[in-house]
C-alpha positions in Angstrom: -0.5 -0.1 0.0 1.1 3.4 -0.7 0.2 6.8 1.0 0.4 9.9 -0.2 2.1 12.6 0.8 0.2 16.3 1.2 0.5 19.0 -1.8 -0.5 21.9 1.8 0.8 23.5 3.2 4.8 23.0 2.3 5.2 19.9 0.1 4.0 22.1 -3.3 6.5 24.2 -2.3 9.0 21.6 -3.6 7.0 20.7 -6.8 8.3 22.9 -9.8 5.0 21.8 -11.5 3.3 24.0 -8.4 5.5 26.3 -7.3 6.3 28.9 -10.0 9.1 30.3 -7.8 10.8 26.8 -8.1 14.7 27.8 -7.5 13.4 31.3 -8.7 16.4 33.4 -6.8 19.1 31.3 -7.7 22.0 31.7 -9.4 21.8 30.0 -13.3 24.5 28.7 -14.6 25.2 26.2 -11.9 25.5 29.0 -9.6 27.7 31.2 -12.2 25.5 34.2 -13.0 23.1 37.3 -12.6 19.8 36.2 -10.3 16.8 37.0 -11.5 15.6 38.1 -8.1 16.4 41.9 -7.7 16.5 43.4 -4.1 16.8 47.0 -2.7 20.5 47.5 -2.7 22.5 45.7 0.9 20.4 42.7 0.3 21.9 39.4 0.4 21.5 35.8 -0.2 18.3 36.3 -2.2 18.3 32.3 -3.3 17.4 31.6 0.1 13.8 32.8 -0.6 13.2 30.4 -3.0 15.2 27.6 -2.4 12.4 24.9 -1.6 12.7 25.0 2.0 11.3 26.6 4.9 13.8 25.7 8.0 17.2 27.4 6.0 19.1 30.4 6.0 16.8 33.9 4.7 17.4 36.5 1.9 17.7 39.4 4.0 16.5 42.6 2.8 18.4 45.9 3.9 16.5 48.7 4.2 17.8 51.3 1.0 16.4 55.1 0.2 13.6 54.7 2.8 12.6 51.1 1.7 13.3 47.4 1.8 11.9 45.5 -0.6 12.5 42.5 -2.5 11.1 41.5 -6.2 10.9 37.7 -7.8 10.0 37.6 -11.4 8.2 34.7 -13.1 9.0 32.8 -16.0 6.2 34.6 -18.3 2.7 35.4 -17.0 0.5 32.9 -15.4 -2.0 32.4 -12.9 -1.7 32.1 -9.7 -3.9 29.9 -7.2 -1.9 30.5 -3.9 1.1 32.5 -2.6 2.7 31.6 0.5 6.0 33.1 3.0 7.7 32.5 6.0 10.5 35.1 7.3 10.8 37.5 9.7 9.2 40.9 10.0 10.1 44.2 11.9 7.5 45.1 14.6 5.1 47.4 14.8 4.6 51.0 16.6 3.6 50.6 20.3 1.0 53.3 18.9 -1.1 50.8 16.9 0.8 46.7 18.1 -1.5 45.5 14.1 0.0 48.7 12.0 1.8 45.6 9.3 5.5 46.6 8.3 6.6 43.7 5.4 3.7 43.3 2.8 3.7 41.3 -0.3 1.9 42.3 -3.5 0.8 40.2 -6.8 1.7 42.1 -9.8 0.0 41.5 -12.9 1.3 42.2 -16.5 -1.6 44.7 -17.1 0.7 47.3 -14.1 -1.3 46.9 -11.6 -0.2 45.2 -7.7 -2.6 43.4 -5.9 -1.6 43.3 -1.7 -1.7 39.2 -0.9 -0.5 40.1 2.8 0.0 43.1 5.3 2.9 41.2 7.9 4.1 43.0 11.1 6.5 40.2 13.7 3.8 38.9 15.0 4.0 36.7 12.2 7.1 35.7 12.2 8.7 31.8 12.0 5.0 31.5 10.3 4.4 29.8 7.0 1.1 31.6 5.9 -0.7 31.7 3.2 -3.2 32.9 0.7 -6.2 31.4 -2.1 -7.0 32.9 -4.9 -7.1 34.0 -8.4 -5.1 36.5 -9.8 -4.4 36.1 -13.9 -1.4 37.3 -15.2 0.8 37.6 -12.8 4.4 38.2 -13.7 6.5 39.0 -10.3 5.8 39.0 -6.8 7.0 41.8 -4.7 8.0 42.2 -0.7 8.3 45.7 0.6 8.5 47.4 4.4 9.4 49.6 6.0 12.7 47.9 7.8 14.8 45.3 6.9 13.4 42.2 7.5 14.3 38.9 6.3 12.6 36.0 3.8 12.8 32.1 4.9 10.8 30.7 2.0 8.4 32.4 -0.7 6.6 30.4 -3.1 3.4 30.3 -5.4 1.0 27.8 -6.9 -0.1 28.0 -10.3 -0.2 24.1 -11.1 -2.9 21.3 -9.7 -2.0 19.4 -6.6 -1.6 15.8 -8.0 -0.6 12.3 -6.2 1.3 9.8 -7.9 2.0 6.4 -7.7 4.3 4.8 -10.0 5.4 1.4 -10.6 9.3 0.7 -12.7 8.5 -2.9 -14.2 12.6 -2.4 -14.6 12.2 -2.5 -18.4 9.7 -2.5 -21.2 7.7 -5.2 -21.2 4.0 -6.1 -22.9 1.2 -5.6 -20.8 -2.3 -6.8 -21.0 -4.4 -6.5 -17.8 -3.5 -3.7 -15.5 -5.7 -4.9 -12.4 -5.5 -1.5 -9.4 -6.9 -0.6 -6.4 -6.6 2.7 -5.0 -9.4 4.7 -3.1 -8.7 9.0 -3.5 -10.6 9.5 -0.3 -13.9 12.1 -0.1 -11.8 15.3 -1.5 -10.7 13.7 -4.9 -12.1 15.7 -8.3 -10.7 13.2 -11.0 -8.1 9.8 -11.1 -6.6 8.3 -14.0 -4.7 4.8 -14.6 -1.4 5.9 -16.9 1.4 3.8 -18.5 4.9 5.0 -20.0 7.3 3.6 -21.8 10.3 6.3 -20.7 8.1 8.1 -17.5 8.0 10.6 -19.8 5.0 10.3 -22.3 1.6 8.6 -20.6 -1.2 6.8 -22.0 -4.3 6.9 -20.5 -5.7 3.4 -19.7 -8.9 4.4 -19.1 -9.5 7.7 -20.7 -13.1 8.3 -19.3 -11.3 8.5 -15.8 -11.3 6.0 -13.0 -15.0 6.1 -10.6 -13.1 8.3 -7.8 -15.6 6.4 -5.8 -14.7 2.8 -6.3 -13.6 0.8 -3.6 -13.4 -2.6 -5.0 -10.6 -3.8 -7.5 -10.0 -2.8 -11.4 -9.4 -4.8 -14.0 -8.1 -3.4 -17.5 -8.4 -5.5 -20.4 -6.1 -3.5 -23.3 -7.4 -4.2 -26.4 -4.0 -4.6 -28.3 -1.9 -5.3 -25.2 1.0 -1.9 -25.3 4.7 -1.7 -24.6 4.9 -0.2 -21.3 8.0 -0.1 -18.3 6.1 2.2 -16.0 2.4 1.9 -15.0 1.0 5.4 -12.2 -2.1 5.7 -10.7 -2.9 9.4 -9.8 -4.7 11.8 -8.0 -5.8 15.4 -7.7 -6.9 15.9 -4.8 -8.3 18.7 -2.0 -5.7 17.9 0.4 -6.2 20.2 3.6 -7.1 23.2 5.0 -5.2 25.3 7.3 -6.2 27.9 9.9 -3.8 30.7 11.3 -4.2 33.6 13.5 -2.4 35.9 15.6 -4.5 34.7 18.8 -4.7 31.8 20.2 -8.6 30.4 19.1 -10.3 27.3 19.6 -12.0 25.2 17.0 -15.3 23.5 17.5 -15.7 22.3 14.0 -13.9 23.2 10.3 -15.3 22.1 7.0 -14.2 22.7 3.4 -16.4 21.8 0.6 -14.8 20.2 -3.1 -17.7 19.7 -4.6 -21.2 21.0 -5.2 -23.8 19.4 -2.4 -25.4 16.7 -3.9 -28.1 14.1 -2.1 -30.0 10.8 -3.0 -31.6 7.9 -2.5 -30.9 4.9 -3.3 -33.5 1.7 -3.5 -31.9 -2.1 -3.5 -33.9 -3.9 -4.7 -32.3 -7.3 -3.7 -30.8 -8.5 -6.6 -30.9 -8.3 -10.5 -34.2 -7.9 -12.0 -35.3 -6.8 -15.8 -36.6 -3.9 -15.9 -38.9 -1.8 -18.5 -41.0 0.8 -16.7 -39.4 3.7 -14.1 -41.9 5.3 -12.2 -40.5 8.1 -10.0 -42.0 11.4 -7.2 -38.9 13.8 -6.4 -40.8 16.9 -5.8 -37.8 19.3 -4.2 -37.6 22.9 -5.1 -34.6 23.3 -3.3 -33.2 21.1 -6.1 -31.0 22.8 -9.2 -32.2 19.7 -11.1 -32.0 15.9 -10.4 -30.6 13.0 -12.2 -32.4 9.2 -12.4 -29.4 6.7 -12.3 -29.7 2.1 -12.3 -26.9 0.0 -11.5 -26.3 -3.4 -11.8 -23.1 -3.7 -8.9 -23.8 -0.2 -6.9 -20.6 0.8 -8.2 -20.9 1.8 -11.6 -23.9 4.1 -12.4 -25.7 4.5 -15.5 -27.6 8.2 -16.0 -31.0 7.3 -17.2 -32.0 11.1 -17.6 -30.6 13.8 -16.4 -31.0 17.3 -15.6 -34.6 16.8 -15.0 -37.0 19.7 -13.3 -36.5 19.1 -9.5 -40.1 21.4 -9.0 -41.6 18.3 -11.3 -44.5 17.8 -8.6 -46.2 14.3 -10.5 -45.0 11.6 -11.0 -42.1 11.1 -13.6 -42.4 7.7 -15.8 -40.6 6.4 -17.8 -41.4 3.6 -20.5 -37.2 2.2 -21.4 -36.6 1.5 -25.2 -35.4 -1.9 -24.3 -35.0 -4.1 -21.4 -32.2 -3.2 -18.5 -30.9 -5.9 -16.0 -30.3 -3.7 -12.6 -30.3 -3.7 -8.9 -30.1 -0.4 -7.6 -32.6 2.2 -9.0 -31.3 6.4 -7.6 -32.6 9.7 -7.0 -29.9 11.7 -7.1 -30.4 16.0 -6.6 -27.7 18.8 -7.0 -28.7 20.9 -4.2 -28.9 24.7 -4.7 -26.4 26.8 -2.3 -27.3 30.0 -2.3 -29.3 30.0 1.3 -28.6 27.7 4.6 -30.8 24.3 5.1 -31.6 23.4 1.7 -34.2 20.6 1.8 -35.1 17.6 -1.3 -36.9 14.9 -1.1 -37.2 11.7 -3.0 -41.6 10.7 -3.3 -41.0 7.0 -4.5 -39.1 5.0 -6.8 -40.9 2.1 -8.4 -39.8 -0.3 -10.9 -41.9 -2.6 -13.1 -40.9 -4.9 -16.0 -42.5 -4.0 -19.6 -46.1 -3.8 -18.8 -45.0 -1.3 -16.0 -47.7 -0.5 -13.2 -50.4 -1.7 -15.3 -49.5 -5.2 -15.6 -50.0 -7.7 -18.5 -53.3 -7.9 -19.7 -55.7 -10.7 -19.4 -55.3 -13.7 -22.4 -57.2 -13.0 -25.6 -60.9 -15.0 -25.4 -63.8 -14.7 -27.7 -67.2 -12.0 -26.3 -70.0 -12.9 -25.4 -71.6 -9.6 -27.1 -71.4 -8.5 -30.2 -69.9 -5.0 -30.5 -72.7 -3.2 -30.7 -74.2 -4.9 -27.4 -71.2 -3.9 -25.7 -71.0 -0.3 -26.5 -73.0 2.5 -24.9 -73.2 6.5 -24.4 -73.5 8.4 -21.7 -76.3 11.1 -21.1 -78.8 13.1 -19.1 -82.4 14.0 -18.4 -83.3 15.6 -21.9 -80.1 14.8 -23.8 -78.9 19.0 -22.8 -81.8 20.5 -24.4 -83.2 21.2 -21.0 -86.4 19.9 -20.7 -88.1 16.2 -21.1 -86.6 13.7 -24.0 -87.9 13.3 -26.1 -88.2 9.7 -28.5 -85.4 11.7 -31.1 -83.5 13.3 -28.8 -82.0 9.8 -27.2 -82.5 8.3 -30.6 -80.1 9.7 -33.1 -77.9 8.1 -30.2 -79.3 4.1 -31.3 -77.1 4.1 -34.5 -74.0 3.7 -31.9 -75.4 2.8 -28.8 -77.1 -0.1 -26.9 -77.3 0.9 -23.5 -77.6 4.5 -22.5 -76.5 5.6 -19.3 -78.3 8.5 -17.0 -76.7 10.9 -14.3 -79.5 9.9 -12.1 -79.2 12.5 -9.4 -79.7 11.4 -5.8 -81.0 15.5 -5.0 -83.5 15.3 -7.4 -85.4 12.7 -5.9 -85.0 13.7 -2.2 -84.3 16.6 -0.2 -82.7 14.5 2.3 -80.4 10.7 2.8 -83.5 9.8 5.1 -86.6 11.2 2.8 -89.0 8.8 1.1 -88.1 10.2 -3.1 -91.7 8.6 -3.4 -92.0 7.5 -6.2 -95.3 6.1 -6.6 -96.5 9.3 -6.9 -93.7 10.6 -9.0 -94.9 8.0 -11.4 -98.9 9.7 -10.9 -97.6 13.0 -12.1 -97.4 14.7 -8.4 -93.5 14.6 -8.4 -90.5 13.2 -5.7 -89.7 14.1 -2.7 -87.1 17.2 -4.5 -89.2 18.2 -7.9 -92.4 18.6 -7.5 -92.4 18.8 -11.5 -90.3 15.6 -12.5 -91.4 11.8 -13.3 -88.5 10.1 -14.6 -90.8 7.4 -16.1 -91.7 10.1 -19.2 -87.8 10.3 -19.4 -86.3 6.7 -19.0 -89.3 5.8 -21.6 -88.0 7.6 -23.7 -84.3 6.2 -23.7 -85.8 2.8 -24.2 -88.2 3.9 -27.3 -85.0 5.0 -29.0 -83.8 0.8 -28.0 -81.9 1.3 -25.5 -80.7 -0.5 -22.1 -80.5 1.8 -18.8 -78.5 1.8 -16.7 -78.7 4.7 -14.0 -76.5 5.7 -11.4 -78.0 7.0 -8.9 -75.3 9.7 -8.1 -74.5 11.4 -4.8 -72.3 13.8 -3.0 -71.0 15.0 -0.1 -71.4 18.7 -0.4 -74.9 18.3 -1.3 -75.4 15.2 1.1 -72.1 14.8 3.8 -72.0 12.1 5.5 -73.7 13.5 9.1 -76.9 13.4 6.8 -77.4 9.6 6.8 -78.6 9.5 9.8 -77.3 7.5 12.7 -77.5 3.7 10.6 -76.5 4.4 7.0 -76.9 1.1 5.7 -80.8 1.7 6.8 -80.8 4.5 5.2 -79.0 3.5 1.9 -81.2 0.7 2.4 -84.3 2.5 2.3 -83.5 4.0 -0.8 -82.3 1.5 -3.0 -85.3 -0.9 -2.3 -87.4 2.2 -3.7 -85.9 2.3 -6.4 -85.7 -1.2 -7.2 -89.1 -1.1 -6.3 -90.0 1.0 -9.2 -87.9 1.0 -11.4 -86.4 -2.7 -11.2 -87.1 -4.5 -14.7 -88.6 -7.7 -13.0 -91.1 -5.1 -10.9 -91.7 -2.0 -13.5 -93.5 -1.8 -16.7 -91.0 -2.6 -19.7 -90.9 0.3 -21.7 -89.8 2.3 -18.5 -87.5 -0.3 -16.7 -83.8 0.2 -16.1 -81.6 -2.9 -16.4 -78.8 -1.4 -14.0 -78.4 0.8 -11.8 -75.1 2.1 -10.1 -74.8 3.3 -6.4 -73.2 6.2 -7.4 -71.0 7.8 -10.3 -67.3 8.6 -8.1 -68.6 9.7 -4.1 -64.2 9.7 -4.0 -64.6 12.9 -1.9 -65.8 13.6 2.1 -66.2 9.9 1.7 -64.1 7.5 3.5 -64.0 3.5 3.1 -65.8 2.3 5.8 -69.2 4.9 5.3 -69.3 3.9 1.6 -69.0 0.4 2.1 -71.2 0.6 4.6 -73.8 2.6 2.1 -73.1 0.2 -1.0 -74.4 -2.4 1.5 -77.7 -1.0 2.7 -78.5 0.1 -0.7 -77.8 -3.0 -3.5 -79.6 -5.5 -0.5 -82.2 -2.7 -0.7 -82.5 -3.2 -4.5 -82.0 -6.8 -4.4 -84.7 -7.9 -1.9 -87.0 -4.8 -3.8 -85.8 -6.6 -7.4 -83.2 -10.0 -7.9 -82.9 -9.0 -10.9 -81.7 -5.8 -11.3 -77.9 -5.4 -12.1 -76.0 -3.6 -9.1 -73.0 -1.9 -9.4 -70.7 -0.1 -7.4 -69.5 3.4 -8.4 -66.3 3.9 -10.4 -62.9 2.8 -8.8 -59.4 1.7 -9.4 -57.2 -1.2 -8.7 -53.7 0.4 -10.1 -53.4 2.5 -6.2 -54.2 1.3 -3.7 -52.9 3.8 -2.0 -56.2 6.5 -3.0 -57.0 6.4 0.1 -57.4 8.3 3.8 -59.6 9.5 6.8 -62.0 11.4 4.6 -61.8 10.1 0.9 -60.6 7.3 -2.0 -61.4 5.1 -4.7 -59.8 2.1 -3.9 -61.6 -1.5 -5.1 -60.4 -3.2 -2.1 -61.0 -0.9 0.4 -64.6 0.1 -1.1 -66.3 -3.4 -1.7 -66.1 -5.9 1.5 -66.4 -9.4 1.3 -70.0 -9.4 2.9 -71.2 -7.5 0.3 -68.8 -8.5 -3.1 -71.9 -11.1 -3.2 -74.7 -8.7 -4.2 -72.5 -6.7 -6.7 -73.4 -8.2 -10.2 -71.2 -6.0 -12.0 -67.7 -3.9 -11.3 -67.3 -1.1 -12.6 -64.8 1.3 -13.7 -63.5 4.9 -15.3 -61.2 4.7 -17.6 -59.2 7.8 -19.7 -56.5 7.4 -22.3 -53.9 10.0 -20.8 -49.7 10.5 -20.2 -48.1 12.3 -18.0 -44.8 12.6 -21.0 -41.7 12.9 -19.8 -40.1 14.7 -23.5 -43.1 17.0 -22.6 -42.7 18.9 -19.1 -44.6 16.0 -18.3 -47.6 17.4 -19.9 -50.4 15.6 -18.9 -51.3 14.3 -22.6 -54.9 12.6 -25.0 -52.8 9.2 -26.4 -53.5 6.8 -28.4 -55.5 3.9 -26.7 -52.0 2.0 -27.2 -49.7 3.6 -25.3 -47.6 1.7 -23.0 -48.5 4.2 -20.3 -52.0 5.5 -20.9 -54.3 5.8 -17.5 -56.8 3.6 -20.0 -54.6 0.9 -19.0 -56.0 0.6 -15.6 -58.4 -1.8 -16.6 -55.3 -4.8 -15.9 -55.2 -4.3 -12.7 -58.7 -4.4 -12.1 -59.1 -7.5 -13.9 -56.4 -8.8 -12.2 -58.3 -7.7 -9.2 -61.2 -9.0 -9.9 -60.0 -12.9 -11.3 -58.7 -13.0 -7.6 -61.3 -11.8 -5.3 -64.4 -11.5 -7.6 -63.7 -14.2 -10.5 -66.0 -14.2 -13.1 -67.6 -11.1 -11.9 -68.3 -8.7 -15.4 -66.1 -5.7 -15.7 -67.6 -2.8 -16.9 -66.1 0.9 -18.4 -69.4 3.4 -17.4 -66.7 6.5 -19.0 -64.3 6.6 -21.8 -64.3 8.6 -24.5 -61.7 11.5 -25.8 -62.2 15.2 -25.7 -61.8 17.1 -29.4 -62.9 20.8 -30.4 -64.8 21.7 -33.2 -63.2 24.0 -35.7 -64.1 27.3 -34.2 -64.0 26.0 -30.4 -61.6 26.5 -27.8 -60.5 23.3 -25.8 -58.6 24.8 -22.6 -57.1 21.5 -21.8 -53.7 19.7 -23.0 -55.5 16.4 -22.5 -57.6 17.8 -26.1 -56.6 15.1 -29.0 -57.5 16.3 -33.0 -61.3 14.9 -34.3 -59.7 13.0 -36.5 -57.6 11.5 -33.4 -60.7 10.7 -31.7 -62.6 9.5 -34.2 -59.5 6.5 -35.3 -59.1 6.0 -31.3 -62.8 5.6 -30.5 -62.5 2.4 -33.2 -59.2 1.0 -32.0 -60.4 1.6 -27.9 -63.2 -0.6 -28.7 -61.7 -3.2 -29.6 -59.4 -3.6 -27.4 -61.9 -3.0 -25.0 -63.6 -5.1 -26.7 -60.7 -8.3 -26.7 -59.7 -7.5 -22.7 -63.5 -8.4 -22.0 -65.0 -5.4 -20.7 -68.5 -6.4 -21.3 -70.1 -2.9 -21.6 -68.1 0.1 -22.6 -70.4 3.1 -22.2 -68.6 6.4 -23.8 -68.5 9.7 -22.6 -70.1 12.1 -23.0 -73.6 11.7 -25.9 -72.6 15.6 -27.0 -69.9 18.4 -25.8 -70.6 21.3 -23.1 -72.6 24.3 -23.9 -70.2 25.6 -20.2 -66.6 25.6 -20.5 -63.5 24.4 -22.4 -62.0 22.0 -19.9 -61.1 18.8 -19.5 -64.9 16.5 -21.0 -65.8 19.4 -21.8 -65.4 18.9 -25.2 -65.6 14.7 -24.9 -69.4 14.9 -26.9 -70.3 12.3 -29.7 -71.9 15.2 -31.5 -71.1 19.2 -30.9 -73.3 21.5 -28.0 -76.5 22.0 -27.7 -75.7 26.3 -28.5 -74.0 24.3 -31.6 -77.5 22.4 -32.4 -75.5 19.0 -32.1 -73.3 19.0 -34.8 -72.2 15.1 -35.4 -68.7 14.8 -35.2 -65.7 12.6 -36.8 -66.3 10.3 -34.3 -69.6 10.2 -34.5 -69.5 9.1 -38.0 -66.9 6.7 -37.2 -68.1 4.5 -34.8 -72.0 4.7 -37.1 -69.6 3.2 -40.0 -68.3 0.1 -38.3 -70.9 -0.8 -36.3 -73.2 -1.0 -39.4 -70.3 -2.7 -40.7 -68.8 -4.9 -37.8 -72.0 -3.9 -35.2 -73.3 -7.8 -35.3 -70.1 -9.3 -34.3 -67.9 -9.7 -31.3 -64.2 -9.9 -31.2 -62.3 -13.2 -31.0 -59.0 -13.8 -31.3 -55.8 -11.9 -31.3 -53.5 -12.1 -34.7 -51.0 -9.9 -34.4 -49.7 -7.2 -30.8 -46.7 -6.0 -32.1 -45.7 -1.8 -32.4 -46.1 -2.0 -35.8 -49.3 -4.3 -35.8 -52.4 -4.6 -34.4 -54.7 -7.3 -35.8 -58.3 -8.4 -34.3 -60.0 -11.2 -36.0 -64.1 -10.2 -35.2 -67.1 -12.9 -36.1 -70.9 -12.9 -35.5 -71.1 -16.8 -33.4 -69.4 -17.8 -30.8 -67.4 -21.4 -31.4 -69.2 -24.5 -28.9 -67.8 -27.3 -28.6 -64.3 -28.9 -28.1 -61.2 -27.5 -29.1 -64.2 -23.8 -30.0 -61.4 -21.3 -29.0 -58.7 -23.2 -30.6 -56.6 -20.4 -33.2 -57.8 -22.5 -36.4 -61.5 -22.7 -35.2 -61.8 -18.9 -34.2 -59.7 -17.9 -37.7 -62.8 -20.0 -39.4 -65.4 -18.2 -37.4 -64.6 -15.0 -38.1 -65.9 -12.5 -41.3 -63.9 -9.4 -40.4 -60.3 -8.6 -39.9 -59.4 -5.4 -38.1 -56.3 -3.9 -38.5 -54.1 -1.0 -37.7 -50.8 0.9 -36.6 -51.1 1.3 -32.9 -49.2 4.8 -33.1 -50.8 8.1 -32.5 -52.4 9.7 -35.6 -52.4 13.6 -36.7 -55.0 16.0 -37.9 -56.0 13.3 -40.4 -57.0 11.9 -43.1 -54.5 10.1 -44.8 -51.6 9.1 -42.3 -48.2 7.3 -43.2 -48.5 3.7 -43.6 -45.8 0.7 -43.4 -45.5 -3.1 -44.8 -46.5 -5.7 -42.1 -46.8 -8.7 -41.8 -48.9 -11.6 -40.5 -50.2 -15.2 -40.5 -53.8 -16.0 -41.2 -55.5 -19.1 -43.4 -58.2 -16.6 -45.2 -58.7 -14.6 -47.6 -59.8 -10.8 -48.5 -62.5 -9.8 -50.7 -63.3 -6.3 -49.3 -62.0 -3.5 -47.6 -62.9 -0.1 -45.5 -61.0 3.3 -43.3 -62.8 3.7 -41.0 -61.3 6.7 -40.3 -64.8 9.7 -39.7 -65.5 9.9 -42.9 -69.2 9.2 -43.5 -69.4 6.2 -45.9 -67.0 5.2 -44.9 -64.4 5.1 -48.4 -63.9 1.9 -49.6 -60.2 0.5 -51.1 -58.7 -1.6 -53.4 -57.9 -4.9 -51.7 -55.3 -5.1 -54.2 -53.7 -2.1 -52.0 -54.0 -2.5 -48.9 -53.3 -6.6 -49.0 -52.1 -9.0 -50.6 -52.0 -12.9 -49.6 -49.3 -15.2 -50.8 -49.2 -18.4 -50.9 -52.2 -20.4 -47.9 -51.4 -17.8 -45.4 -49.0 -15.1 -46.0 -49.8 -11.3 -45.5 -48.4 -8.7 -45.9 -50.1 -5.8 -45.4 -50.3 -1.3 -45.8 -51.6 -0.4 -42.2 -51.0 3.4 -40.8 -53.4 4.6 -37.7 -55.9 5.0 -38.8 -58.4 1.2 -38.4 -58.6 -1.2 -41.3 -61.8 -3.3 -41.5 -61.3 -6.1 -43.6 -63.9 -8.5 -44.8 -63.0 -11.9 -45.5 -63.5 -14.4 -47.6 
């Protein structure tokens, strides 16, 4: 083991690479010739001022013509970092004991002189140093008002390096070098070097050595090289010196050698396959933040650098390829302009290629046709502000089989413990809350339009706070559920006004904690089932991707809100899912994205299905809200989740196909029309424009209508391709039965359509970039259509989009626009 010396305070004096005054005042030419240093007349032994020793004879500087002075010129103008001096100096006058009697000046090429030290006899025999940055220094001048002596004068211009060199004795062929080094916490940089002659050196690790490494390093040289000398060289901060003219006490001293950096590391315990990283690090006291990974905790790879430390939401990175790592690290460079700066790491997560959503379910044929599973969200009057007439609801019959109504509880009762009086309502006498209301007339128009009806019995905490439900919330909810089931249940009400399903709340996530909502759900569901066992009961919309989304007042985690004793009362699980993603490349802005995007929040369906399979196997899942926002020309969409009208149209078709593939039993689009008021999120999500624009049909409506006219009587059967370049699904009207029914060959034989597209973001349309993609299918194409939101839809020549060679080798020309191909 070798341990270096210390450059400071004195060792640098004897290093020519660091000391600009090295032997400067000694006579040249081996002691003959004049010294370049000059001094006041009568001065002697000038060489003593720069003889590389702080304990030898001194240069004696005499007083002449009222001044004693010594000037030491540099070989050329240099930049200095430190000047140091030891000597003996005259005493200060008794009238001013702190007065300087000798001064050290730094003379610059500009002609300016900068004072570096002011000394008197109190500093005698002390080797004092001053640190600074002086550019263009040409000489040092020491002067005083009386004679003095200088034992040593030095000036640092070079950096402090320490190195250990091994001499192999002769030039040899070197193929492998193994070294173990530790430069200490003050290291700035380290190098591994090799040389044939000890003069010219080759850097064996051009990127530099890791100054934090403790374990041995082995370097394989390709090709082997000729070398006699091997060296490890460090650049260090090596010490701090404090000096005072009088006694003092030191409690603590510290020197900052690098920027202030804080980090948090997660050790996953073993090397894992990672495809997605998700982390939250909001820290306004940081300048920037880096995310790094490592397999061994020594060598780190920066995944993302110089991130905005004030980012509040989680950053989610989908890596271009899988990595294999054990350690995850968030590093903050801390601001240093104030004390008590602190930084945070709120969470670091790593996932496989599926991210926090988990894998999609195994595909299987859907029990319903595409038309039978499609629905639309509506409201009383469908935006006309008066009771629905047949034509209000019927305009949605071509694109939906279900209508979902936001059935406001505050329209039925003034207080939760009141009786809604549905029987009086049916007689035209209104409900407890609205004297004019008759839901039967409203729902009769929905049913006449051919829609099955799902009512979300909607209640909000700011209208009906928990205290308003009485001492026994379950009993209060039971009364409401029994009344609702008795009047609207399909087994109790006439077919022309009966409802098919009821949800116990829409999104009662704020103001009702899990315990309260579970008690409410328990009572309402039992009341409905006791009144009409045929009435399908759903909970409010819930989620399964974030179990921590619960606190003492709020929440929506399905596992907390459906206790085991309530689960048997639930016929269908309920979820809302939109396709949004916070894009790290766009300052983590929340954007509307295509449904196949790996980070799309619509993938939260996967979590719900996994939870369902473990806790309530066999229970159907409905998506009672989904869709995208897009504005009509001339309208404003003041939300970053808005997409173009063209994107909304093609994503609707692609999204519906994916939901069918994931076994979503019913998918209900939000919303029937754009809003008259506001321009934020959901205000532009309609299938049609707003009432104020007279409900113009949007491209998304045309796309759904065209698609369902062609393939609405078909159901999802199987996946042919789900790759980054091609999604292709088989659709057919019948569900295969019997042994081997779900065999891929049997499903392919039963299919009547192939739906194919590129799973990429669309643009403004109607033409989108196409690529050639291959698939294997033992069928032949006969017709093809682009489902792009235009009326028709426009047909396309098979020869332009599909070529089949042999029995089953297909080549398709696909784009972001869904391509529907009729199979022979």
